N, C-alpha and C positions, 0 to 999 in steps of 0.2 A: 487525492485518491486514497488516502486513509479513511476518509469520511465516507467515501462512496463504498468501499471495502466494509467497513465495520459497523457503520451506521445504516447504510442502504442494503447492506447485504450481497454487494455485487460479487462475483465469483474472480478469480485472478483472470479466468479465461475471457470473462466479459470485461475486463479491464483492459486487458492486453489489446481485444478488439477494437474497444473506444479510443484508447490512447493509440493505436497501431504501432504497437511495439511487442517484442517476443516475450512471452509468457515469463521466461526467467529474467528479465530486465524488470518486470512488474513485480515478482518476487523481491528482487533485489531491492528496488525502490522502498516497497513496504517494509521491508526488513530494515533499512537504513532510517527510515522516519519513524517506526515503533521505537528504535534506540535513541533517535534525538527527542522524542516526547518523552521516554522513560527518564533521560538524563535532565529534563525541564522538571520534572515532577519530584526529582530526588531532592533531600533537603541540603 
């Protein structure tokens, strides 16, 4: 989902439709994923 959103430029609305999920769920998933990526990149 992160790849689709940030590398392919998919909107949250398009992601919600693609994954058949509410847009707020998609927002939460993206937020959590970005926090996990940030933790992985921290020294």
